[in-house]
Backbone as a chain_set.jsonl record, in Angstrom:
{"seq": "XXXXXXXXXXXXXXXXXXXXXXXXXXXXXXXXXXXXXXXXXXXXXXXXXXXXXXXXXXXXXXXXXXXXXXXXXXXXXXXXXXXXXXXXXXXXXXXXXXXXXXXXXXXXXXXXXXXXXXXXXXXXXXXXXXXXXXXXXXXXXXXXXXXXXXXXXXXXXXXXXXXXXXXXXXXXXXXXXXX", "coords": {"N": [[0.862, -1.18, 0.0], [0.61, 2.157, -0.903], [1.884, 5.467, 0.104], [-0.047, 7.657, -0.305], [-2.477, 6.186, -0.201], [-2.323, 5.146, 2.377], [-2.535, 7.517, 3.831], [-5.157, 8.202, 3.205], [-6.537, 6.143, 4.525], [-5.777, 6.717, 7.162], [-7.09, 9.176, 7.428], [-9.739, 8.293, 7.426], [-9.782, 6.77, 9.78], [-9.341, 8.781, 11.65], [-11.791, 9.957, 11.914], [-13.278, 8.817, 13.959], [-12.17, 9.623, 16.606], [-12.542, 12.351, 16.144], [-15.369, 12.704, 15.966], [-16.062, 11.889, 18.543], [-14.842, 13.931, 20.12], [-16.277, 16.076, 19.119], [-18.862, 15.639, 20.066], [-18.775, 14.866, 22.738], [-18.104, 16.436, 25.722], [-15.218, 16.269, 26.513], [-12.846, 17.077, 28.86], [-14.04, 19.495, 29.092], [-16.317, 21.566, 27.253], [-15.179, 23.61, 25.662], [-12.463, 22.867, 25.383], [-12.726, 20.363, 24.129], [-13.906, 21.157, 21.73], [-11.818, 22.54, 20.43], [-9.931, 20.523, 20.159], [-11.358, 18.783, 18.515], [-11.577, 20.451, 16.296], [-8.848, 20.677, 15.575], [-8.312, 17.993, 14.905], [-10.052, 17.714, 12.718], [-8.98, 19.588, 10.902], [-6.401, 18.51, 10.494], [-7.104, 16.013, 9.389], [-8.383, 16.936, 7.08], [-6.229, 18.144, 5.791], [-4.742, 15.886, 5.163], [-6.146, 14.979, 3.023], [-5.568, 16.839, 1.014], [-2.804, 16.446, 0.893], [-2.485, 13.672, 0.243], [-3.477, 13.531, -2.359], [-1.751, 15.276, -3.763], [0.729, 13.961, -3.455], [0.16, 11.506, -4.681], [-0.298, 12.273, -7.364], [2.113, 13.613, -8.014], [4.128, 11.66, -7.747], [3.221, 9.683, -9.36], [1.448, 7.778, -8.212], [-1.187, 7.118, -8.375], [-3.98, 5.16, -7.812], [-6.509, 2.626, -8.355], [-7.774, 1.971, -5.975], [-7.268, 4.346, -4.529], [-8.688, 6.19, -6.113], [-11.3, 5.443, -5.581], [-11.466, 5.26, -2.745], [-10.409, 7.659, -1.664], [-12.3, 9.792, -2.316], [-14.429, 8.664, -0.881], [-13.469, 8.668, 1.76], [-13.361, 11.437, 2.132], [-16.107, 12.035, 1.966], [-17.085, 10.604, 4.188], [-15.759, 11.933, 6.294], [-16.66, 14.631, 5.999], [-19.491, 14.294, 6.05], [-19.827, 13.135, 8.585], [-18.965, 15.247, 10.205], [-20.873, 17.2, 9.508], [-23.259, 16.019, 10.402], [-22.752, 15.977, 13.14], [-22.676, 18.748, 13.533], [-25.341, 19.424, 12.989], [-26.549, 18.133, 15.145], [-25.541, 19.75, 17.117], [-26.842, 22.069, 16.605], [-25.863, 23.949, 14.78], [-26.065, 24.08, 12.029], [-28.567, 24.096, 9.535], [-30.705, 21.265, 9.17], [-31.792, 20.671, 6.645], [-29.963, 21.601, 4.782], [-27.821, 19.906, 5.243], [-29.032, 17.511, 4.533], [-29.334, 17.878, 1.743], [-26.622, 18.009, 1.004], [-25.643, 15.474, 1.861], [-27.334, 13.816, 0.39], [-26.463, 14.364, -2.214], [-23.953, 13.181, -2.041], [-24.607, 10.458, -1.731], [-25.912, 10.029, -4.173], [-23.821, 10.471, -6.04], [-22.057, 8.461, -5.203], [-23.576, 6.171, -5.768], [-23.768, 6.517, -8.511], [-21.084, 6.255, -9.243], [-20.768, 3.572, -8.597], [-22.445, 2.301, -10.466], [-21.106, 3.095, -12.799], [-18.702, 1.807, -12.33], [-19.475, -0.861, -12.562], [-19.67, -0.929, -15.261], [-17.082, -0.894, -15.963], [-15.84, 1.563, -15.734], [-14.011, 4.05, -14.129], [-14.749, 6.736, -12.213], [-13.17, 9.558, -11.496], [-12.605, 12.194, -9.057], [-13.938, 15.381, -9.884], [-13.027, 18.771, -10.856], [-15.021, 20.533, -9.953], [-16.098, 18.982, -7.931], [-13.907, 18.895, -6.229], [-13.648, 21.608, -5.534], [-16.072, 21.903, -4.225], [-15.724, 20.14, -2.051], [-13.579, 21.432, -0.761], [-14.768, 23.922, -0.026], [-16.791, 22.943, 1.628], [-15.27, 21.836, 3.675], [-13.931, 24.109, 4.673], [-16.168, 25.537, 5.539], [-17.072, 23.838, 7.577], [-14.892, 23.967, 9.341], [-15.053, 26.692, 10.069], [-17.565, 26.63, 11.314], [-17.15, 24.874, 13.445], [-15.164, 26.249, 14.874], [-16.627, 28.512, 15.523], [-16.584, 31.4, 15.755], [-17.7, 34.428, 16.679], [-17.266, 36.924, 15.381], [-16.84, 36.111, 12.818], [-19.212, 35.22, 11.808], [-20.824, 36.114, 9.637], [-19.134, 35.599, 7.456], [-18.965, 32.84, 7.758], [-21.628, 32.113, 7.188], [-21.818, 32.932, 4.486], [-19.866, 31.284, 3.3], [-21.09, 28.843, 3.816], [-23.36, 28.982, 2.135], [-22.087, 29.139, -0.362], [-20.804, 26.653, -0.379], [-23.055, 24.989, -0.416], [-24.203, 25.685, -2.904], [-22.099, 24.926, -4.631], [-22.183, 22.213, -4.137], [-24.55, 21.418, -5.415], [-23.979, 22.241, -8.062], [-21.721, 20.639, -8.605], [-22.871, 18.114, -8.538], [-24.626, 18.261, -10.742], [-22.686, 18.593, -12.731], [-21.258, 16.113, -12.623], [-23.337, 14.374, -13.409], [-23.999, 15.298, -16.007], [-21.515, 15.076, -17.381], [-21.089, 12.358, -17.248], [-23.265, 10.975, -18.196], [-23.513, 9.0, -20.118], [-22.745, 6.643, -18.904], [-24.985, 5.868, -17.51], [-26.837, 5.678, -19.493], [-26.642, 3.248, -20.807], [-27.784, 1.446, -19.118], [-30.281, -0.956, -18.226]], "CA": [[0.0, 0.0, 0.0], [1.457, 3.348, -1.013], [1.672, 6.529, 1.094], [-1.344, 8.333, -0.427], [-3.553, 5.312, 0.269], [-2.215, 5.105, 3.837], [-3.092, 8.78, 4.332], [-6.614, 8.091, 3.073], [-6.991, 5.275, 5.613], [-5.605, 7.488, 8.401], [-8.184, 10.155, 7.462], [-10.964, 7.591, 7.817], [-9.647, 6.395, 11.196], [-9.428, 10.01, 12.454], [-13.196, 10.351, 12.074], [-13.788, 8.332, 15.253], [-11.903, 10.572, 17.697], [-13.134, 13.646, 15.797], [-16.783, 12.69, 16.367], [-16.106, 11.832, 20.009], [-14.56, 15.268, 20.667], [-17.361, 16.983, 18.715], [-20.124, 15.399, 20.772], [-18.578, 14.612, 24.166], [-17.272, 17.529, 26.259], [-14.052, 15.736, 27.227], [-12.002, 18.185, 29.293], [-14.834, 20.714, 28.952], [-16.782, 21.778, 25.876], [-14.228, 24.453, 24.938], [-11.274, 22.068, 25.055], [-13.14, 19.341, 23.161], [-14.137, 21.834, 20.451], [-10.536, 22.858, 19.772], [-9.324, 19.246, 19.763], [-12.122, 18.34, 17.34], [-11.168, 21.32, 15.183], [-7.496, 20.271, 15.169], [-8.433, 16.701, 14.224], [-10.682, 17.927, 11.42], [-8.006, 20.267, 10.034], [-5.363, 17.537, 10.131], [-7.716, 15.051, 8.464], [-8.604, 17.651, 5.814], [-4.921, 18.33, 5.147], [-4.309, 14.618, 4.574], [-6.8, 14.902, 1.711], [-4.741, 17.645, 0.107], [-1.486, 15.831, 0.795], [-2.469, 12.392, -0.472], [-3.662, 13.796, -3.791], [-0.518, 15.849, -4.327], [1.747, 12.915, -3.503], [-0.239, 10.517, -5.689], [-0.077, 12.818, -8.716], [3.519, 13.956, -8.228], [4.962, 10.458, -7.851], [2.497, 8.711, -10.186], [0.977, 6.727, -7.308], [-2.646, 7.075, -8.475], [-4.45, 3.78, -7.876], [-7.962, 2.463, -8.36], [-8.145, 2.081, -4.555], [-7.27, 5.769, -4.201], [-9.774, 6.875, -6.833], [-12.56, 5.14, -4.905], [-11.448, 5.463, -1.294], [-10.159, 9.06, -1.306], [-13.581, 10.516, -2.225], [-15.24, 8.082, 0.187], [-12.95, 9.201, 3.022], [-13.831, 12.825, 2.211], [-17.54, 12.004, 2.252], [-17.263, 10.173, 5.578], [-15.3, 13.01, 7.177], [-17.56, 15.778, 5.885], [-20.838, 13.933, 6.514], [-19.762, 12.974, 10.049], [-18.903, 16.593, 10.786], [-22.161, 17.875, 9.298], [-24.245, 15.416, 11.306], [-22.434, 16.513, 14.474], [-23.065, 20.167, 13.567], [-26.806, 19.452, 13.12], [-26.803, 17.763, 16.543], [-25.166, 20.894, 17.948], [-27.68, 23.202, 16.225], [-25.053, 24.956, 14.093], [-26.379, 24.105, 10.609], [-29.906, 23.542, 9.299], [-30.685, 19.877, 8.696], [-32.12, 20.564, 5.224], [-28.718, 21.796, 4.026], [-27.067, 18.662, 5.391], [-29.733, 16.501, 3.722], [-28.959, 18.111, 0.348], [-25.21, 17.642, 0.84], [-25.5, 14.022, 1.983], [-28.028, 13.223, -0.759], [-25.543, 14.472, -3.344], [-22.892, 12.197, -1.859], [-25.17, 9.144, -2.043], [-26.17, 9.966, -5.613], [-22.538, 10.309, -6.722], [-21.535, 7.131, -4.871], [-24.348, 5.227, -6.58], [-23.366, 6.753, -9.893], [-19.76, 5.64, -9.388], [-20.957, 2.125, -8.551], [-22.966, 1.914, -11.777], [-20.005, 3.266, -13.751], [-17.735, 0.75, -12.04], [-20.007, -2.09, -13.166], [-19.401, -0.815, -16.704], [-15.634, -0.836, -16.148], [-15.417, 2.956, -15.77], [-13.71, 4.662, -12.833], [-14.986, 8.177, -12.274], [-12.366, 10.266, -10.497], [-13.171, 13.467, -8.611], [-13.811, 16.491, -10.833], [-12.638, 20.035, -10.213], [-16.176, 21.042, -9.209], [-16.17, 18.18, -6.712], [-12.817, 19.314, -5.336], [-14.03, 22.928, -4.997], [-17.161, 21.643, -3.286], [-15.137, 19.565, -0.84], [-12.798, 22.479, -0.099], [-15.674, 24.869, 0.634], [-17.462, 22.262, 2.727], [-14.315, 21.7, 4.78], [-13.755, 25.446, 5.25], [-17.415, 25.824, 6.243], [-17.077, 23.045, 8.806], [-13.881, 24.561, 10.225], [-15.621, 27.935, 10.608], [-18.673, 26.314, 12.215], [-16.605, 24.299, 14.683], [-14.492, 27.342, 15.591], [-17.744, 29.302, 16.057], [-16.086, 32.726, 16.135], [-18.812, 35.346, 16.432], [-16.871, 37.954, 14.419], [-16.818, 35.506, 11.477], [-20.507, 34.588, 11.54], [-21.258, 36.439, 8.276], [-18.257, 34.831, 6.565], [-19.395, 31.446, 7.88], [-22.887, 31.966, 6.453], [-21.511, 33.048, 3.05], [-19.17, 30.051, 2.901], [-22.088, 27.778, 3.834], [-24.161, 29.083, 0.912], [-21.223, 28.775, -1.494], [-20.637, 25.197, -0.313], [-24.316, 24.388, -0.86], [-24.317, 25.907, -4.358], [-21.109, 24.06, -5.277], [-22.676, 20.838, -4.006], [-25.534, 21.207, -6.479], [-23.272, 22.369, -9.34], [-20.865, 19.471, -8.829], [-23.768, 17.007, -8.866], [-25.035, 18.439, -12.141], [-21.495, 18.365, -13.554], [-21.045, 14.66, -12.695], [-24.405, 13.742, -14.176], [-23.877, 15.685, -17.414], [-20.29, 14.523, -17.961], [-21.061, 10.892, -17.208], [-24.608, 10.445, -18.489], [-23.393, 7.797, -20.951], [-22.654, 5.47, -18.02], [-26.343, 5.471, -17.141], [-27.643, 5.469, -20.711], [-26.58, 1.84, -21.205], [-28.452, 0.595, -18.11], [-31.638, -1.415, -18.591]], "C": [[0.903, 1.236, 0.0], [1.047, 4.423, 0.008], [0.336, 7.256, 0.922], [-2.512, 7.473, 0.076], [-3.522, 5.171, 1.792], [-2.79, 6.381, 4.46], [-4.618, 8.772, 4.261], [-7.178, 7.249, 4.212], [-6.871, 5.992, 6.96], [-6.735, 8.507, 8.543], [-9.477, 9.486, 7.921], [-10.927, 7.202, 9.297], [-9.816, 7.614, 12.096], [-10.867, 10.462, 12.697], [-13.709, 9.959, 13.459], [-13.441, 9.298, 16.391], [-12.474, 11.96, 17.417], [-14.578, 13.713, 16.292], [-16.905, 12.664, 17.891], [-15.875, 13.233, 20.59], [-15.617, 16.295, 20.243], [-18.56, 16.862, 19.645], [-19.987, 15.168, 22.272], [-17.644, 15.688, 24.716], [-16.11, 17.03, 27.128], [-13.139, 16.913, 27.584], [-12.731, 19.522, 29.24], [-15.167, 20.962, 27.493], [-15.791, 22.593, 25.054], [-12.992, 23.691, 24.495], [-11.614, 21.053, 23.972], [-13.326, 19.956, 21.776], [-12.83, 22.066, 19.716], [-9.79, 21.589, 19.371], [-10.027, 18.708, 18.521], [-11.719, 19.156, 16.11], [-9.788, 20.915, 14.664], [-7.541, 18.947, 14.411], [-9.032, 16.866, 12.828], [-9.711, 18.59, 10.437], [-6.926, 19.292, 9.577], [-5.913, 16.527, 9.131], [-7.942, 15.694, 7.093], [-7.292, 17.846, 5.06], [-4.387, 17.028, 4.554], [-4.944, 14.423, 3.205], [-5.985, 15.655, 0.67], [-3.408, 16.948, -0.158], [-1.503, 14.535, -0.004], [-2.65, 12.575, -1.969], [-2.404, 14.335, -4.455], [0.567, 14.783, -4.474], [1.421, 11.905, -4.608], [0.035, 11.018, -7.102], [1.407, 13.06, -8.991], [4.385, 12.727, -8.482], [4.273, 9.33, -8.625], [2.056, 7.495, -9.347], [-0.554, 6.645, -7.301], [-3.065, 5.621, -8.656], [-5.977, 3.762, -7.95], [-8.493, 2.565, -6.935], [-8.265, 3.554, -4.171], [-8.406, 6.526, -4.861], [-11.122, 6.626, -6.175], [-12.546, 5.571, -3.438], [-11.194, 6.911, -0.883], [-11.465, 9.856, -1.27], [-14.479, 9.969, -1.116], [-14.79, 8.602, 1.552], [-13.389, 10.648, 3.218], [-15.298, 12.872, 2.611], [-17.791, 11.622, 3.711], [-16.876, 11.277, 6.556], [-16.293, 14.166, 7.175], [-18.95, 15.441, 6.425], [-20.872, 13.738, 8.032], [-19.769, 14.336, 10.736], [-20.25, 17.301, 10.666], [-23.241, 17.327, 10.225], [-24.004, 15.904, 12.744], [-22.893, 17.966, 14.592], [-24.585, 20.335, 13.62], [-27.171, 19.161, 14.574], [-26.543, 18.945, 17.47], [-25.976, 22.148, 17.608], [-26.947, 24.295, 15.464], [-25.315, 25.051, 12.597], [-27.771, 23.503, 10.419], [-29.83, 22.137, 8.699], [-30.974, 19.776, 7.21], [-30.886, 20.769, 4.345], [-27.889, 20.519, 4.08], [-27.72, 17.547, 4.568], [-29.371, 16.658, 2.248], [-27.516, 17.638, 0.104], [-25.032, 16.125, 0.883], [-26.197, 13.315, 0.82], [-27.15, 13.257, -1.993], [-24.459, 13.405, -3.253], [-23.384, 10.791, -2.161], [-25.416, 8.988, -3.538], [-24.871, 9.721, -6.372], [-21.941, 8.941, -6.434], [-22.264, 6.058, -5.673], [-23.963, 5.307, -8.044], [-22.014, 6.102, -10.171], [-19.859, 4.116, -9.4], [-21.472, 1.606, -9.893], [-21.863, 2.013, -12.824], [-18.972, 2.158, -13.576], [-18.183, -0.581, -12.636], [-19.792, -2.111, -14.674], [-17.913, -0.698, -16.991], [-15.069, 0.575, -16.203], [-15.175, 3.439, -14.345], [-13.872, 6.163, -12.99], [-14.216, 8.837, -11.14], [-13.054, 11.58, -10.132], [-12.92, 14.549, -9.663], [-13.358, 17.74, -10.089], [-13.791, 20.628, -9.423], [-16.308, 20.297, -7.889], [-15.099, 18.581, -5.712], [-13.1, 20.687, -4.726], [-15.107, 22.763, -3.934], [-16.61, 21.128, -1.972], [-14.353, 20.613, -0.056], [-13.713, 23.453, 0.645], [-16.428, 24.215, 1.788], [-16.53, 22.152, 3.93], [-14.061, 23.045, 5.464], [-14.989, 25.829, 6.065], [-17.442, 25.104, 7.593], [-16.075, 23.608, 9.808], [-14.429, 25.832, 10.873], [-16.739, 27.65, 11.608], [-18.18, 25.703, 13.518], [-15.958, 25.399, 15.526], [-15.511, 28.276, 16.232], [-17.278, 30.65, 16.613], [-17.134, 33.755, 15.714], [-18.473, 36.398, 15.374], [-16.86, 37.43, 12.985], [-18.159, 34.888, 11.082], [-21.026, 34.896, 10.138], [-20.43, 35.658, 7.251], [-18.676, 33.367, 6.575], [-20.67, 31.209, 7.08], [-22.655, 32.026, 4.936], [-20.84, 31.782, 2.545], [-20.15, 28.876, 2.878], [-22.913, 27.792, 2.552], [-23.345, 28.726, -0.328], [-21.033, 27.257, -1.532], [-21.892, 24.485, -0.808], [-24.482, 24.514, -2.375], [-23.339, 25.01, -5.117], [-21.501, 22.589, -5.194], [-23.632, 20.517, -5.145], [-24.861, 21.272, -7.858], [-22.436, 21.126, -9.618], [-21.697, 18.231, -9.135], [-24.188, 17.087, -10.328], [-23.871, 18.151, -13.085], [-21.224, 16.869, -13.717], [-22.086, 13.999, -13.592], [-24.29, 14.053, -15.666], [-22.665, 15.02, -18.059], [-20.308, 13.009, -18.079], [-22.408, 10.251, -17.518], [-24.564, 9.185, -19.33], [-23.302, 6.529, -20.099], [-24.029, 4.958, -17.631], [-27.185, 5.118, -18.357], [-27.694, 3.999, -21.103], [-27.295, 0.913, -20.231], [-29.866, 0.244, -18.552], [-32.489, -1.538, -17.359]], "O": [[1.834, 1.343, 0.798], [0.019, 4.312, 0.675], [-0.366, 7.46, 1.913], [-3.431, 7.988, 0.712], [-4.573, 5.086, 2.428], [-3.453, 6.325, 5.495], [-5.288, 9.28, 5.16], [-8.196, 7.611, 4.801], [-7.762, 5.885, 7.802], [-7.277, 8.691, 9.633], [-10.224, 10.055, 8.717], [-11.943, 7.297, 9.987], [-10.373, 7.502, 13.188], [-11.122, 11.265, 13.594], [-14.491, 10.694, 14.061], [-14.348, 9.754, 17.086], [-12.851, 12.671, 18.348], [-14.964, 14.672, 16.961], [-17.759, 13.345, 18.459], [-16.629, 13.672, 21.458], [-15.826, 17.285, 20.944], [-19.2, 17.86, 19.976], [-20.973, 15.262, 23.003], [-16.52, 15.838, 24.236], [-16.033, 17.333, 28.318], [-12.711, 17.658, 26.702], [-12.098, 20.574, 29.334], [-14.393, 20.612, 26.601], [-15.581, 22.304, 23.876], [-12.527, 23.85, 23.367], [-10.868, 20.903, 23.004], [-12.951, 19.356, 20.768], [-12.739, 21.82, 18.513], [-9.092, 21.575, 18.357], [-9.379, 18.234, 17.588], [-11.544, 18.61, 15.021], [-9.582, 20.82, 13.454], [-6.876, 18.798, 13.386], [-8.578, 16.237, 11.872], [-9.634, 18.193, 9.275], [-6.579, 19.258, 8.396], [-5.258, 16.22, 8.135], [-7.714, 15.059, 6.063], [-7.25, 17.728, 3.836], [-3.664, 17.052, 3.558], [-4.362, 13.784, 2.328], [-5.747, 15.151, -0.428], [-2.949, 16.875, -1.298], [-0.629, 14.317, -0.843], [-2.044, 11.855, -2.763], [-2.033, 13.918, -5.553], [1.243, 14.716, -5.501], [2.298, 11.502, -5.372], [0.542, 10.273, -7.94], [1.899, 12.748, -10.075], [5.272, 12.753, -9.335], [4.687, 8.173, -8.554], [2.269, 6.346, -9.732], [-1.147, 6.16, -6.338], [-2.566, 4.931, -9.545], [-6.642, 4.753, -7.646], [-9.539, 3.171, -6.702], [-9.252, 3.96, -3.557], [-9.018, 7.401, -4.248], [-11.995, 7.493, -6.203], [-13.503, 6.175, -2.953], [-11.709, 7.353, 0.144], [-11.723, 10.539, -0.279], [-15.21, 10.729, -0.48], [-15.618, 8.937, 2.399], [-13.747, 11.048, 4.326], [-15.69, 13.649, 3.482], [-18.61, 12.243, 4.389], [-17.585, 11.526, 7.531], [-16.717, 14.625, 8.235], [-19.523, 16.224, 7.182], [-21.836, 14.132, 8.688], [-20.482, 14.549, 11.716], [-20.711, 17.929, 11.619], [-24.044, 18.086, 10.768], [-24.952, 16.207, 13.469], [-23.434, 18.37, 15.622], [-25.075, 21.285, 14.23], [-28.0, 19.855, 15.163], [-27.229, 19.123, 18.476], [-25.811, 23.181, 18.256], [-27.365, 25.453, 15.495], [-24.85, 25.989, 11.949], [-28.115, 22.514, 11.067], [-28.999, 21.86, 7.834], [-30.452, 18.873, 6.556], [-30.783, 20.169, 3.275], [-27.32, 20.101, 3.072], [-27.02, 16.728, 3.972], [-29.126, 15.661, 1.569], [-27.235, 16.954, -0.88], [-24.346, 15.556, 0.034], [-25.69, 12.311, 0.32], [-27.095, 12.282, -2.742], [-24.089, 12.797, -4.257], [-22.666, 10.006, -2.78], [-25.155, 7.926, -4.104], [-24.82, 8.861, -7.251], [-21.373, 8.318, -7.332], [-21.635, 5.14, -6.198], [-23.847, 4.29, -8.728], [-21.823, 5.473, -11.212], [-19.122, 3.448, -10.126], [-20.99, 0.592, -10.397], [-21.705, 1.11, -13.646], [-18.436, 1.637, -14.554], [-17.364, -1.34, -13.155], [-19.738, -3.176, -15.289], [-17.516, -0.435, -18.126], [-13.945, 0.774, -16.664], [-16.018, 3.264, -13.466], [-13.2, 6.784, -13.814], [-14.567, 8.691, -9.969], [-13.974, 12.02, -10.821], [-11.842, 14.626, -10.251], [-13.311, 17.767, -8.86], [-13.58, 21.171, -8.339], [-16.593, 20.899, -6.853], [-15.34, 18.609, -4.505], [-12.829, 20.913, -3.547], [-15.062, 23.399, -2.881], [-16.978, 21.614, -0.902], [-14.45, 20.676, 1.169], [-13.466, 23.774, 1.807], [-16.676, 24.855, 2.81], [-16.952, 22.351, 5.069], [-13.984, 23.115, 6.691], [-14.867, 26.383, 7.158], [-17.79, 25.692, 8.617], [-16.379, 23.714, 10.996], [-14.289, 26.029, 12.08], [-16.857, 28.334, 12.624], [-18.731, 25.983, 14.582], [-16.174, 25.474, 16.735], [-15.301, 28.773, 17.338], [-17.535, 30.992, 17.767], [-17.411, 33.923, 14.526], [-19.325, 36.727, 14.548], [-16.869, 38.218, 12.039], [-18.228, 34.117, 10.124], [-21.615, 34.021, 9.504], [-20.976, 35.121, 6.287], [-18.737, 32.727, 5.526], [-20.778, 30.21, 6.37], [-23.243, 31.243, 4.19], [-21.198, 31.263, 1.488], [-20.051, 28.007, 2.011], [-23.144, 26.745, 1.948], [-23.857, 28.081, -1.243], [-21.097, 26.649, -2.6], [-21.803, 23.495, -1.535], [-24.861, 23.552, -3.043], [-23.701, 24.406, -6.126], [-21.181, 21.809, -6.091], [-23.53, 19.46, -5.768], [-25.147, 20.446, -8.724], [-22.438, 20.614, -10.738], [-21.267, 17.38, -9.915], [-24.114, 16.1, -11.061], [-24.061, 17.527, -14.129], [-20.987, 16.405, -14.832], [-21.752, 13.165, -14.433], [-24.465, 13.163, -16.498], [-22.767, 14.465, -19.154], [-19.614, 12.442, -18.923], [-22.655, 9.106, -17.139], [-25.488, 8.374, -19.266], [-23.736, 5.46, -20.529], [-24.221, 3.756, -17.443], [-28.137, 4.345, -18.255], [-28.688, 3.547, -21.673], [-27.404, -0.286, -20.491], [-30.556, 1.052, -19.174], [-33.659, -1.909, -17.451]]}, "num_chains": 1, "name": "protein.A"}
């Protein structure tokens, strides 16, 4: 297993302590929040790092093409569900975001059955970046940045919908052959 794939697995493992610190006030709510934030930032940076390493050293694998986006989805969806539990984001926004992730995952599965691997698109990467920034801002919960947080949330939501449309349009042939 190469380094980028190991980083992807580490990101998935980090979700467990992240969720614990998000929802359990270990050491006090303030301490837990900052530990959760640090874990989320580190996990998010592994996403950036594994992709750069994979491309730079030609270590792109089928495992990475499937598991890297899945690790991102698990990290982001876990964080969003925690933020709904904490009352920091409306559930309908999280439902739209998670629905998009299920649709794309299903789409990738159908494409895979046809021997096609659909890698992440630029729209998908922008979407993930804005979602991660939004989550960081929401966890930090800095009152002076509340307007910025709201703007980033709306941009993340819009990019979620755009990236879904982009995947469907670019890969509609994968579904056209299904009976």
